[in-house]
N, CA, C and O of each residue as an XYZ file, in Angstrom:
620
protein
N       7.224    -48.602    -45.731
C       7.647    -47.801    -45.307
C       8.394    -46.596    -45.351
O       8.685    -46.233    -46.491
N       8.831    -45.790    -44.302
C       9.997    -44.400    -44.464
C      11.649    -45.932    -44.548
O      11.626    -47.015    -43.962
N      12.531    -45.516    -45.245
C      14.213    -45.804    -45.538
C      14.614    -45.401    -44.807
O      14.219    -44.406    -44.199
N      15.901    -46.283    -44.540
C      16.667    -45.884    -43.602
C      17.814    -44.661    -44.000
O      18.515    -44.181    -43.109
N      17.910    -44.296    -45.148
C      17.799    -43.456    -45.706
C      17.673    -41.703    -45.263
O      18.323    -40.688    -45.013
N      15.707    -42.527    -45.454
C      14.982    -41.089    -45.528
C      14.646    -41.100    -43.783
O      13.996    -40.123    -43.411
N      14.983    -41.990    -42.825
C      15.551    -41.846    -41.575
C      16.382    -40.700    -41.109
O      16.004    -39.850    -40.302
N      17.686    -40.759    -41.757
C      18.256    -40.393    -41.096
C      18.064    -39.071    -41.891
O      18.143    -38.106    -41.130
N      17.778    -38.639    -43.525
C      17.263    -37.368    -43.745
C      16.632    -36.755    -42.324
O      17.506    -36.161    -41.694
N      15.976    -36.754    -41.992
C      15.140    -35.956    -40.613
C      16.107    -36.192    -39.139
O      16.144    -35.183    -38.435
N      16.997    -37.581    -38.528
C      17.905    -37.016    -37.624
C      18.437    -36.112    -38.690
O      17.577    -35.613    -39.416
N      19.577    -35.829    -38.908
C      20.136    -34.879    -40.087
C      20.003    -33.430    -39.902
O      20.915    -32.652    -39.623
N      18.377    -33.068    -40.146
C      17.531    -32.269    -40.098
C      17.732    -31.038    -38.733
O      17.968    -29.835    -38.623
N      17.406    -32.504    -37.637
C      17.501    -31.869    -36.685
C      18.623    -31.500    -35.955
O      18.993    -30.386    -35.584
N      19.382    -33.217    -35.722
C      20.626    -32.534    -35.565
C      21.870    -31.535    -35.606
O      22.533    -30.903    -34.784
N      21.844    -31.721    -37.003
C      22.418    -30.307    -37.629
C      21.878    -28.995    -37.154
O      22.721    -28.201    -36.738
N      20.568    -28.608    -37.140
C      19.685    -27.985    -36.298
C      20.312    -27.184    -35.535
O      20.407    -25.957    -35.545
N      21.047    -28.561    -34.380
C      21.568    -27.782    -33.068
C      22.742    -27.296    -33.301
O      23.252    -26.178    -33.220
N      23.305    -29.011    -33.806
C      24.932    -27.857    -34.014
C      24.909    -26.254    -34.457
O      25.301    -25.188    -33.982
N      24.435    -26.570    -35.278
C      23.967    -24.827    -36.095
C      24.199    -23.958    -35.252
O      25.039    -23.069    -35.387
N      23.069    -24.216    -33.748
C      22.145    -23.299    -32.764
C      23.785    -22.746    -31.433
O      24.116    -21.895    -30.607
N      24.339    -24.226    -32.242
C      25.577    -23.584    -30.314
C      26.149    -23.215    -31.007
O      26.625    -22.133    -30.662
N      26.785    -23.913    -33.100
C      27.853    -23.113    -33.400
C      27.950    -21.701    -33.137
O      28.738    -21.170    -32.355
N      26.988    -21.072    -33.933
C      26.232    -19.366    -33.254
C      26.212    -18.397    -32.531
O      26.377    -17.183    -32.648
N      25.870    -19.464    -31.360
C      26.009    -18.927    -29.881
C      27.358    -18.989    -29.638
O      27.779    -17.832    -29.646
N      28.168    -19.706    -29.444
C      29.594    -19.472    -29.525
C      29.573    -19.677    -28.010
O      28.488    -19.645    -27.429
N      30.963    -19.935    -27.187
C      31.181    -20.554    -26.545
C      30.402    -19.561    -25.165
O      30.902    -19.782    -24.062
N      29.791    -19.013    -25.187
C      29.498    -17.435    -23.471
C      27.955    -18.177    -24.125
O      27.325    -19.055    -23.537
N      27.637    -17.663    -25.252
C      26.285    -17.223    -25.416
C      25.467    -19.078    -25.037
O      24.438    -19.244    -24.383
N      26.133    -19.961    -25.541
C      26.253    -21.642    -25.324
C      25.267    -21.811    -24.125
O      24.091    -22.138    -23.963
N      26.289    -21.438    -23.398
C      26.698    -21.471    -21.841
C      25.067    -21.194    -20.525
O      24.646    -21.374    -19.382
N      24.652    -20.405    -22.481
C      24.120    -19.401    -21.184
C      22.486    -19.819    -20.409
O      21.649    -20.063    -21.278
N      22.272    -19.862    -19.839
C      20.974    -20.410    -19.341
C      19.472    -19.349    -19.559
O      19.754    -18.426    -18.795
N      18.274    -19.047    -20.083
C      17.287    -18.329    -20.099
C      16.890    -17.531    -18.480
O      17.657    -17.846    -17.571
N      16.241    -16.968    -18.275
C      15.981    -16.616    -16.863
C      13.996    -17.346    -16.966
O      12.821    -16.978    -16.970
N      14.864    -18.534    -17.027
C      13.486    -19.028    -16.892
C      13.122    -20.335    -15.614
O      13.599    -21.314    -16.188
N      12.750    -20.690    -14.706
C      12.371    -21.848    -13.975
C      12.830    -22.549    -15.342
O      12.576    -22.263    -16.513
N      14.131    -24.272    -14.375
C      14.446    -24.620    -14.626
C      14.914    -24.771    -16.212
O      14.761    -25.814    -16.846
N      15.258    -24.072    -16.523
C      16.001    -23.828    -18.006
C      17.146    -24.617    -18.148
O      18.099    -24.479    -17.381
N      17.141    -25.331    -18.948
C      19.003    -25.682    -19.603
C      19.476    -24.876    -20.272
O      18.630    -24.164    -20.814
N      21.042    -24.512    -20.625
C      21.290    -23.731    -21.814
C      21.545    -24.381    -22.827
O      22.142    -25.442    -22.650
N      21.287    -24.092    -23.839
C      21.680    -24.959    -25.196
C      22.959    -25.532    -25.782
O      23.059    -25.974    -26.927
N      24.321    -25.454    -24.503
C      25.029    -26.524    -24.510
C      24.089    -27.098    -24.082
O      23.248    -27.164    -24.979
N      23.698    -27.633    -23.051
C      23.184    -28.759    -22.088
C      22.426    -29.739    -22.807
O      22.820    -30.898    -22.680
N      21.176    -29.483    -23.715
C      20.198    -29.171    -24.960
C      21.187    -30.243    -25.551
O      21.224    -31.458    -25.359
N      21.891    -29.518    -26.242
C      22.990    -30.517    -27.672
C      23.454    -31.427    -27.216
O      23.776    -32.377    -27.929
N      23.700    -31.432    -25.434
C      24.767    -32.714    -24.730
C      23.437    -33.913    -24.645
O      23.494    -35.054    -25.104
N      22.455    -33.389    -24.045
C      21.793    -34.361    -23.574
C      21.141    -35.327    -24.951
O      20.711    -36.480    -24.980
N      21.278    -34.392    -25.911
C      20.575    -34.827    -27.142
C      21.513    -35.687    -28.032
O      20.882    -36.405    -28.807
N      23.245    -35.823    -28.136
C      24.234    -36.575    -28.079
C      24.104    -37.983    -26.950
O      24.396    -39.055    -27.482
N      23.703    -38.050    -25.487
C      23.902    -38.882    -25.249
C      22.422    -39.770    -25.500
O      22.430    -40.988    -25.322
N      21.316    -39.140    -25.874
C      19.942    -39.932    -26.213
C      20.433    -40.471    -27.520
O      19.745    -41.359    -28.024
N      21.292    -40.159    -28.023
C      21.212    -40.633    -29.945
C      22.670    -41.329    -29.246
O      23.380    -40.327    -29.339
N      23.113    -41.848    -28.934
C      24.453    -42.638    -28.557
C      24.097    -43.842    -27.286
O      24.705    -44.888    -27.063
N      23.098    -43.369    -26.692
C      23.304    -44.577    -26.167
C      22.132    -45.299    -27.082
O      22.575    -46.194    -27.801
N      20.186    -44.972    -27.212
C      19.349    -45.291    -27.948
C      19.368    -45.947    -29.008
O      18.460    -46.651    -29.449
N      20.997    -45.631    -29.729
C      21.275    -46.294    -31.095
C      22.912    -46.634    -31.122
O      23.418    -46.935    -32.203
N      23.747    -46.578    -29.889
C      24.925    -47.417    -29.453
C      24.348    -49.098    -28.423
O      24.540    -50.215    -28.904
N      23.776    -48.921    -27.250
C      23.176    -49.789    -26.622
C      21.756    -50.492    -26.955
O      21.272    -51.615    -26.815
N      21.347    -49.242    -27.469
C      19.458    -50.602    -27.504
C      19.650    -51.048    -29.019
O      19.124    -52.091    -29.409
N      20.165    -50.508    -29.595
C      19.823    -51.380    -30.933
C      21.456    -51.548    -31.328
O      21.839    -52.687    -31.597
N      21.918    -51.018    -31.347
C      23.327    -51.984    -31.698
C      24.036    -53.177    -30.905
O      24.404    -54.151    -31.562
N      24.286    -53.144    -29.260
C      24.203    -53.550    -28.754
C      25.782    -52.905    -27.549
O      25.974    -53.257    -26.385
N      26.311    -52.302    -28.062
C      26.953    -51.418    -27.425
C      27.630    -51.087    -25.870
O      28.712    -50.545    -26.095
N      27.503    -51.154    -25.003
C      27.906    -50.303    -23.928
C      28.035    -49.320    -23.747
O      29.180    -48.873    -23.803
N      27.302    -48.746    -23.538
C      26.986    -47.058    -23.551
C      26.636    -46.346    -22.064
O      25.528    -45.953    -21.696
N      27.644    -46.305    -21.470
C      27.286    -46.169    -20.179
C      27.305    -44.151    -19.675
O      28.183    -43.293    -19.766
N      26.048    -44.128    -19.229
C      25.357    -42.532    -19.450
C      24.773    -42.193    -18.055
O      24.266    -42.816    -17.122
N      25.085    -40.905    -18.358
C      24.509    -40.126    -16.630
C      23.873    -39.190    -17.253
O      24.432    -38.330    -17.934
N      21.884    -39.338    -16.955
C      21.414    -38.704    -17.844
C      21.099    -37.589    -17.630
O      20.838    -36.841    -18.572
N      21.012    -37.020    -15.875
C      21.563    -35.823    -15.036
C      22.733    -35.359    -15.352
O      22.828    -34.255    -15.888
N      23.663    -36.014    -15.115
C      24.823    -34.986    -16.018
C      24.242    -34.516    -17.190
O      24.170    -33.302    -17.001
N      23.640    -34.837    -18.641
C      23.184    -34.183    -19.685
C      23.331    -32.838    -19.487
O      24.014    -31.917    -19.937
N      22.373    -33.036    -18.572
C      21.700    -31.255    -18.597
C      22.148    -30.012    -17.903
O      21.565    -28.943    -18.086
N      23.534    -30.181    -16.830
C      24.610    -29.701    -15.948
C      25.216    -29.405    -17.277
O      25.176    -28.232    -17.649
N      25.812    -30.361    -18.103
C      26.871    -29.872    -18.917
C      27.350    -28.365    -18.855
O      26.536    -27.459    -18.678
N      28.712    -28.134    -19.007
C      29.162    -27.019    -19.873
C      30.724    -26.471    -20.283
O      31.650    -27.004    -19.672
N      30.948    -25.763    -20.969
C      31.944    -25.561    -21.577
C      32.680    -25.579    -22.788
O      32.433    -26.707    -23.216
N      33.278    -25.144    -23.438
C      33.900    -24.466    -24.927
C      32.899    -25.305    -25.884
O      33.012    -26.527    -25.969
N      31.989    -24.637    -26.545
C      31.426    -25.698    -28.380
C      32.304    -26.094    -28.559
O      32.082    -26.843    -27.608
N      33.649    -26.524    -29.024
C      34.264    -26.698    -29.907
C      34.393    -27.960    -29.904
O      34.025    -28.529    -30.932
N      34.914    -28.755    -28.843
C      35.209    -30.059    -29.166
C      33.571    -30.567    -28.270
O      33.745    -31.541    -27.537
N      32.800    -30.275    -28.277
C      31.019    -30.335    -28.444
C      30.896    -30.814    -29.979
O      30.798    -31.976    -30.373
N      30.925    -29.733    -30.683
C      30.334    -30.230    -31.995
C      31.362    -31.498    -33.025
O      31.055    -32.256    -33.945
N      32.605    -31.226    -32.320
C      33.520    -32.599    -33.030
C      32.943    -33.847    -32.264
O      33.130    -34.960    -32.755
N      32.172    -33.695    -30.952
C      31.676    -34.999    -30.762
C      30.342    -34.867    -30.947
O      29.486    -35.706    -30.670
N      30.219    -34.039    -31.314
C      28.252    -34.839    -31.909
C      28.505    -34.870    -33.636
O      27.700    -35.454    -34.361
N      29.206    -34.466    -33.954
C      29.767    -34.910    -35.854
C      29.517    -36.654    -35.574
O      28.725    -37.450    -36.080
N      31.082    -36.875    -34.048
C      32.037    -38.297    -34.309
C      30.310    -39.184    -33.772
O      29.868    -40.139    -34.411
N      29.606    -38.603    -32.547
C      28.506    -39.261    -32.639
C      27.351    -39.725    -33.962
O      27.213    -40.862    -34.413
N      26.429    -38.171    -34.498
C      26.253    -38.385    -35.980
C      26.512    -39.466    -36.247
O      25.704    -40.320    -35.882
N      27.834    -39.939    -37.052
C      28.614    -41.226    -37.261
C      27.913    -42.024    -37.659
O      27.077    -42.272    -38.528
N      28.561    -42.505    -36.604
C      27.922    -43.235    -35.486
C      26.811    -44.198    -35.694
O      26.562    -45.404    -35.724
N      26.249    -42.962    -35.829
C      25.158    -42.953    -35.419
C      23.939    -44.223    -36.935
O      23.087    -45.111    -36.973
N      24.844    -43.280    -37.884
C      24.228    -43.445    -38.971
C      24.581    -44.935    -39.317
O      23.761    -45.675    -39.861
N      26.084    -45.405    -38.907
C      26.022    -46.747    -38.788
C      24.938    -47.442    -38.497
O      24.125    -47.977    -39.251
N      25.000    -47.380    -37.076
C      24.082    -48.519    -36.415
C      22.861    -48.456    -37.249
O      22.413    -49.466    -37.791
N      22.121    -46.873    -37.401
C      20.621    -47.321    -38.151
C      21.267    -47.733    -39.430
O      20.342    -47.231    -40.068
N      21.824    -48.074    -40.102
C      22.344    -48.868    -41.034
C      22.501    -50.052    -41.046
O      22.562    -50.694    -42.095
N      22.617    -50.675    -39.630
C      22.648    -52.231    -39.507
C      21.726    -52.633    -38.373
O      21.617    -53.835    -38.130
N      21.298    -52.070    -37.918
C      20.015    -51.726    -37.497
C      18.596    -52.651    -38.299
O      17.987    -52.101    -39.216
N      18.179    -54.144    -37.797
C      17.566    -54.594    -37.700
C      15.577    -54.080    -36.941
O      15.204    -54.655    -35.918
N      14.707    -53.114    -37.579
C      13.599    -52.247    -37.245
C      13.073    -53.252    -36.582
O      13.113    -53.214    -35.353
N      12.556    -54.201    -37.156
C      11.920    -54.995    -36.710
C      11.813    -56.139    -35.356
O      10.837    -56.452    -34.673
N      13.540    -56.692    -35.291
C      13.814    -56.821    -34.815
C      14.162    -56.864    -32.722
O      14.469    -55.704    -32.444
N      14.188    -57.596    -31.613
C      13.419    -56.651    -30.290
C      14.797    -55.874    -30.444
O      15.635    -56.170    -31.295
N      14.976    -54.531    -29.239
C      16.132    -54.075    -28.357
C      17.354    -55.307    -27.591
O      17.301    -56.322    -26.897
N      18.319    -54.502    -28.199
C      19.294    -55.832    -27.792
C      19.449    -55.771    -26.273
O      19.330    -56.759    -25.547
N      19.785    -54.268    -25.758
C      19.475    -54.115    -24.260
C      17.501    -53.411    -23.660
O      16.661    -52.819    -24.337
N      17.458    -53.869    -22.136
C      15.972    -52.832    -22.200
C      16.580    -51.228    -21.798
O      17.620    -50.973    -21.191
N      15.788    -50.475    -22.231
C      16.228    -49.013    -21.331
C      16.476    -49.411    -20.185
O      16.258    -50.513    -19.682
N      17.110    -48.173    -19.608
C      16.612    -47.418    -17.940
C      15.966    -47.888    -17.903
O      15.858    -48.740    -18.786
N      14.803    -47.783    -16.746
C      13.710    -47.385    -15.935
C      13.525    -45.338    -16.374
O      12.765    -44.618    -17.022
N      14.842    -45.188    -15.460
C      14.704    -43.394    -16.006
C      15.022    -43.396    -16.476
O      16.149    -43.165    -16.037
N      15.136    -43.554    -18.054
C      15.379    -42.375    -18.678
C      13.748    -41.893    -19.600
O      14.041    -41.279    -20.626
N      12.227    -42.054    -19.422
C      11.281    -42.219    -19.479
C      11.485    -42.144    -20.888
O      11.500    -41.085    -21.516
N      11.647    -43.305    -21.390
C      11.438    -42.919    -22.848
C      10.473    -43.710    -22.935
O      10.357    -44.418    -21.935
N       9.248    -43.990    -24.238
C       7.909    -44.548    -24.113
C       7.676    -45.596    -23.420
O       8.380    -46.598    -23.301
N       6.410    -45.294    -22.836
C       6.156    -46.805    -21.710
C       5.149    -47.991    -22.083
O       4.146    -48.637    -21.779
N       6.611    -47.688    -23.331
C       5.844    -49.917    -23.514
C       6.980    -50.123    -24.207
O       7.954    -49.396    -24.403
N       6.564    -51.855    -24.752
C       7.854    -52.647    -25.538
C       8.024    -51.916    -26.939
O       7.118    -51.316    -27.516
N       9.290    -52.058    -27.380
C       9.755    -50.992    -27.925
C      10.855    -52.208    -29.109
O      11.327    -53.121    -28.432
N      11.195    -52.282    -30.397
C      11.519    -52.727    -30.952
C      13.350    -52.135    -30.755
O      13.979    -51.645    -29.816
N      13.648    -52.463    -32.013
C      14.843    -51.829    -32.734
C      14.367    -50.406    -33.505
O      14.896    -49.364    -33.893
N      13.307    -50.898    -33.485
C      12.308    -49.790    -34.903
C      11.155    -48.576    -34.261
O      10.597    -47.754    -34.987
N      10.956    -48.672    -32.806
C      10.760    -47.956    -32.261
C      11.250    -48.134    -31.370
O      10.862    -48.863    -30.457
N      12.384    -47.404    -31.434
C      14.246    -46.915    -30.506
C      14.368    -46.145    -31.321
O      14.065    -45.024    -30.911
N      14.811    -46.179    -32.774
C      15.133    -45.239    -33.503
C      14.613    -44.346    -33.720
O      15.081    -43.260    -34.063
N      12.833    -44.849    -33.447
C      11.640    -43.428    -33.529
C      12.020    -42.794    -32.477
O      12.288    -41.593    -32.470
N      12.051    -43.201    -31.947
C      12.522    -42.272    -30.206
C      13.383    -41.243    -30.372
O      13.165    -40.046    -30.184
N      14.674    -41.936    -30.845
C      15.538    -40.991    -31.395
C      15.164    -39.679    -31.830
O      15.489    -38.576    -31.390
N      14.398    -40.020    -32.806
C      14.390    -38.889    -33.803
C      12.854    -37.884    -32.696
O      12.580    -36.924    -33.416
N      12.300    -37.842    -31.919
C      11.234    -37.517    -31.315
C      11.792    -36.784    -30.823
O      11.608    -35.569    -30.754
N      12.878    -37.675    -30.230
C      13.674    -36.372    -28.242
C      14.553    -35.227    -29.724
O      14.527    -34.009    -29.543
N      15.125    -35.689    -30.821
C      15.707    -34.739    -31.539
C      14.738    -33.356    -31.795
O      14.936    -32.247    -31.300
N      13.592    -33.765    -32.749
C      13.035    -33.109    -33.431
C      12.187    -32.664    -31.842
O      11.315    -31.824    -32.065
N      12.249    -32.922    -30.871
C      11.218    -32.146    -29.965
C      12.460    -30.958    -29.402
O      12.179    -29.807    -29.067
N      13.844    -31.543    -29.395
C      14.843    -30.366    -28.429
C      15.205    -29.756    -29.647
O      16.010    -29.056    -29.033
N      15.326    -29.437    -30.637
C      15.058    -28.653    -32.100
C      14.591    -27.470    -31.074
O      15.086    -26.655    -30.295
N      13.357    -27.885    -31.556
C      12.168    -26.822    -31.296
C      12.315    -25.834    -30.406
O      11.901    -24.676    -30.466
N      13.188    -26.597    -29.234
C      12.980    -26.074    -27.753
C      14.704    -24.743    -27.979
O      15.004    -23.558    -27.837
N      15.181    -25.798    -28.314
C      16.897    -25.079    -28.955
C      16.761    -24.269    -29.540
O      17.694    -23.500    -29.770
N      15.271    -24.051    -30.143
C      15.620    -23.111    -31.144
C      15.213    -21.885    -30.239
O      15.742    -20.774    -30.193
N      13.536    -22.647    -29.140
C      13.577    -21.383    -28.615
C      14.507    -20.750    -27.629
O      15.190    -19.726    -27.599
N      14.195    -22.060    -26.597
C      15.858    -21.263    -26.113
C      16.893    -20.171    -26.060
O      17.428    -19.632    -25.091
N      17.031    -19.989    -27.321
C      18.696    -19.920    -28.370
C      18.030    -18.084    -28.463
O      18.719    -17.097    -28.205
N      16.928    -18.066    -28.786
C      15.302    -16.855    -28.668
C      15.202    -15.952    -27.642
O      15.193    -14.728    -27.778
N      15.130    -16.531    -26.670
C      15.720    -16.174    -24.826
C      16.632    -16.127    -24.343
O      16.419    -15.372    -23.394
N      18.074    -16.569    -24.295
C      19.197    -16.160    -24.609
C      19.318    -14.818    -25.266
O      19.463    -13.651    -24.901
N      19.218    -15.358    -26.183
C      19.750    -13.555    -27.232
C      18.248    -12.045    -26.992
O      18.220    -10.844    -27.261
N      17.351    -12.925    -26.433
C      16.310    -11.535    -26.212
C      16.953    -11.302    -25.177
O      16.481    -10.178    -25.002
N      18.108    -11.515    -23.774
C      17.981    -11.308    -22.319
C      19.416    -10.964    -22.867
O      20.061    -10.996    -21.819
N      20.055    -10.744    -23.575
C      21.459     -9.918    -24.417
C      21.702     -8.989    -25.121
O      22.686     -8.547    -25.714
N      19.804     -8.522    -24.877
C      19.439     -7.269    -25.554
C      19.140     -5.810    -24.922
O      19.179     -4.662    -25.364
N      18.790     -6.460    -23.555
C      18.122     -5.868    -22.711
C      19.040     -4.833    -21.858
O      18.536     -4.152    -20.965
């Protein structure tokens, strides 16, 4: 099976890719929503992913209390630099949580029903796989969002 180091390599590729996109866009464009129904800004997408990583890795796997307002994650806006600094802190903590995890052991807490996670019982390994699922999905989502935002600035 996959090692923790291999898992973190792929998590980091997705998270670092999102961090780079938001950094490259800068404050104005990172906070812009594409002109599409229900679209989120790049800033909000990265912010949401940090909520996913902190909650699923910190609360469900590591057992820390991690308050989360999922709906507010998508409404977030602000300067890029503090978000990037937070992203790097969340990433470092997630590395520690993964290294200390027991993938075959039960979750330390049950996920909130409205957090739209997998519709089945998960162990710690399953929760970590869900984190990767969300990061990979939203990395692609963020690449498309970036392209839409940039296309909108060229009209």
